[in-house]
N, C-alpha and C positions, 0 to 999 in steps of 0.2 A: 578233925572237923574242917579245919582250914584247907587241908589237902583235898578232902572230898569235895568241898565247894569249888576249889580251883579246877579239879578234874571235871566237875559238872559244867563249869563255865567254858572250859576249853572244848568240851564235847558239843556244847550248844553252838559256840562260834564256828567250830569245824563243820557241824551239821548244816548250819545256815549257809556257810560259804560254799559247801558242796552242792546243795540243791540249787544254788544260784549260778552254777557254772554251766557252760555248754557241755552237752553230753552226746556221745556217739553210741548207737544201738545197732545190733544185727537183728534182722527179723528172725523170730524163733521158728524156723522151719523144722528142725529136728524134733522139737517137742510137739509139733503139730498144733501150734497155737496161733496160726495165721491162715486166713482163708481169702480167696478171691472167687466170688460167686456172681452169677448174672441171671437175669430173666428176660425173656423176649416173648412177645405174643405169637402164637401159632394160628395163623389165618383169622385172628380176632376172636377165636373161640376159647382159648385157654392160654395158660402160661407154660412156656418151656423153660425149665430150670437147669442150670449147669454150673460147673466150676472148673478151675484150672488147678490140678493137683500138684504141679511142680513149679516152683518159682523161688526166687531168693531176692535179697536186697538189704538195704540198711537205711537208717535215717539219723539226722542230727537234730537235737532239740536244745534250744537256748531260751530259758525262761526270762532272762533279762532282755534279750533282743530277739523276740519271736520272728521278726522279719527275716532272720537268718536260718530259720528252720528249713530243712531240705530232706528229700527222700529220693531213692533210686530203687526201682523194682524191675526185675527181669523175669519174664514168663516163658516157660517151655510150652509152645502152642500145641505140641503133640499130646500134652497131658490133659486136654479138654475131656470132660466127663459129663455127659447128659443122661447117664443111667440107661444108655441104649447103645450097644456095641456097633451096630450097623450105621446108626446115625452119626456116631462119633467118627467112624471111618470116613463117612461122606464129608463131614465138616473138616477133616484133615486134608481132604483131596484138593485138587486145583479148582474145583467148583467153588470152594469157599476160602479157607485159610492157606491152602497150598503150603503145608508145613515142610515139604521137601525143599522148597526154595526160600521159605520165610520161617525158619524154625523157632525164632524167638521174637517176642514183642517186649518192649521196654517203656517204662515211664521214668523220665528224669525231670525233677522239679526245676523251675526257674525262679520262682518267688513264692513267698507266703504272705497272705493277707489276714491278719487277725480280725475276727468279727465279733468277739465276745470272750467271756471267760472260758478257757479250755476249748475253743472252737475257732475255725477259720477256713480259708480257702487256699488250697495248694494249686498254683498254676504251673504248668509244665508241658512237656512234649511227649505225646504217646506215639511210638513207632510201631506200626502194625501193618502187616501185609505189604511192606515196602513203602508205606505212606507215613509221613510225619505230620501230626496235627496238634494244635494247641488244645489242651484239655484243662478244665478246672474241676477240682475234686473238693467237695464240701467235707470237712473233717471235724471230728469231735473227740476229745480225749476221754477215754473211759476210766482210766485210773493209772496210778503209778505207786511204786513202793518196793520194798525188799521181798524176795521170795524165800521159801523154806530151805533153799540149797545154798544160800550165801550170795546170791546174785541180786541184781536190781532191775526191775522191769517197768516198761511204760507201754500202754496200749491205746490204740485209736480205732475208730471206725470211719469209713469214708464212703461217699455216695457220688456217683456221676452218671450221666446219660450219654451214650455214644450213638452215632448215626452210621449205620452200616454203609450207606452210599459214599461216605467220606473216605472209605478205605478200599474202594474198588473191588468189592467181593462180588464176583461175576454173577452168581446165582442166588444172592441173598433175597431176590424178589420171589423166589419159590415159596417163601413163607408168607407171602402176601404183603400188601403195602403197609399194614399195621406193624410189620416186623422191622420197620426202618429203625426204630429206637430200641436200644439195649440198655437196660438198667443194670449198672455195675455196683456191687457192694464189696467193700474190703474190710476185713477185721484183722488188724495188724498188731501183734504183740512183739515188742523188741526187748532183747537182753542187752543191758548196758555193757559196752566193751571198754570205754575210757571216758575220762573227763579232760577238757582242755579249755 
């Protein structure tokens, strides 16, 4: 009985100390548990929906010191998918994203601002089409815990609005003035790689 109580106590102490440590996660791309999606108005008449199919990244999470939370995401711009092959080809061209010269976009966080339980604002730099701009992403933690395969996961959603004119996209005006704003949605699930 004493051994069993000691074991339970050690398990509890270890568990509490583990969850309080800083953690490193790789975004789960292989398992297709992460998404970067966007929507933009087409001439003011409807929404154009799309996503980027290929990206990678990682994030750090520290429950004790959330201001140290950070994230890095790299996006393959040629992987844009709006469910229309000809439109996607045009978006990859030098009229828009010019993926031949700017194949990758990236977001690197600079700071994290907690705004409540399991939510906050990630501030950082978005590099897109050769332009670097400050961006703030509203995030909320969806959940965390062990998975059925012996790993440990943590997931977030994020929202921000980008302005096409900030990134010198030559023909973004073809979609009409109402297409200036792009609503970006991220669903990010990470697989923990280490504690530190």
